[in-house]
N, C-alpha and C positions, 0 to 999 in steps of 0.2 A: 504494500500500500504506500502510495506517495503522499506524504504529509509535509506541508511547508508551514513554518511558523514565523510570525511577526515577532518583534521584540517583546511586546507587552506580556504575552503568556509566559515567555522564558523568564523575564524579570520577576513577574508575580509569583510564579511557582518557586523560583530560586529564593525569593525573599522569605518564604516560609519553610524552606528546606525540603521542598517536594518536587524538584525538577525531575526526579526519577520516575514520577508518574508518567511522563511522556514516553520514556523508554519502556516502561511496563505495558503501556497501551499499544505502542506501535513499533517497538524495537529500534527504529531509527527515524530521525527527523531531518528534514532539509531546511536550510536557511540560505537566503541570498546573501551576497557579500555585504550589502548595505546594513542588513540586520546584524551580521557579525561585527561590523565596524561600530555600529551604534551601541551594542551591548558590551563588547569586549575592548575595543580600542578607545572610543570616545567615552565609554562608560567605565573606564578603568577605575577601580576602587569604589564602584557603586554596586547596588544590588544586582546580582546575577553575573557580573563580569567573570569572576573566578570560576564559578560553576559551569557557565556556558563554555568558557575557554577549555576547561578540562573535558567536558562532554564532546567538544569538537575533535578531540583526539581519539574518541571512542565511538560514539553513536550519533552525533550530529554531523551532518555533511554540509559543507559550504559549497554552493554552486554559483557560478557567474551567470548573470542574465544576459542574453544576446541582444534582444530588441531594445536598443537604447532610445530609439525614437518614441516607442510607446512609453517608456519610463519618463522621458522628458515631457510628453503630453500629460501623463497622469500626475506629474508633480505640480501641475497647476491647481489640482484639487486635493492631492494626498502628499504625505511626506515620502521621502526617498525609500525608506524601508517598506512601507505599505505598497508603494508603486512597484517595487521589485518583487514582493511576495505575489501580488496579483499577476504581474507579467510572467514570472517564472511558473506560476500555477498554470497559466495558459500554454506556455512553451513545452512543459513536460507532461501535461495532462494530469495534473495533481488530482488525487482523490479527495483531499481535504485541505483547507487553509485554516490555520489557527490565528484568528484576528479578533481583537476586542473592540476597537473604535468603530463608532456608528457609520461614518462616511465611507471608509474603505469596505465595511461589511455590505452596505447598500450597493456600492459599485460592483463588488464581487458577485453579489446575488443577481444583479442585472446581467451578468455574464454567465449565469447558471453554475457558478462554482459553489461547492459545498463548504460550509463554514462551521466552526466551533470556536467559542471563546473560552476564557479561563474557567468560568463557572461551569460551562458545558463539559470541559475536560474533567473537572472535579466530580461532576455528576456521573459521567461515564465511568470514571475510576471507581466510584462508589457502587454503581450497578454491576461492575465486573469484579467487585469485592477486592479491589486493590487497596482501597482505604475503607475505614469503618465509619468515620464520623465526618461527613462532608461539611456540616455546619461549623464544626471546629476549624476546618481549613478556611472556610469563607470568613469567619470571624477574625482569624489571624491575618488574612489578606486585608480586611478593613482596617485592622490596627496598624498595618504597614502603610496605610494611605491609599489602598487600592479602592477605587470607586465601584460600588456595586449597588444597583437599584434595590429599593425596598421591595418592589413588586417581584423581582427575580428571586429574592430570598424567600418571600412569602410562597411563591410557587414551589420552590424546592422543599420548604418545610411541609407543605401539603403532600408532596410526593413521598417524603420520608414517613409521614404518619400513615399513609396508605400501605406502605410496605411493612 
């Protein structure tokens, strides 16, 4: 399965010590160079930098995006990492893009690309019994400054009660 991640899920999961969830779910993840640069190079000494750099030696693969014209066009509405994630997703026929922000999600959906955000990743890990308490992980993310809508949390709480 070809799964490409933007920086936000990597940083969010790293900040709560749960980056391994991605490896547990998909064995390997792909990131474009812009995401690597954002998290590891420009983000040196910030959340996720050390964890993602180490994972890039084992199970995260960094790939160059070829279509620079599309990236330039997308950068009028998206940041460089998001533009590269979406463009790379089209280039390699990705099965899934890991993106949190609303605008790139909407754009990717218009291209019929499959998406999952950090909360969706945590939810999937819970359903596959990789983690036991998804609300604990979500609360930790919020404490680290990760924005999560109350309605999304309410939906997840309802789902947990049903199980």
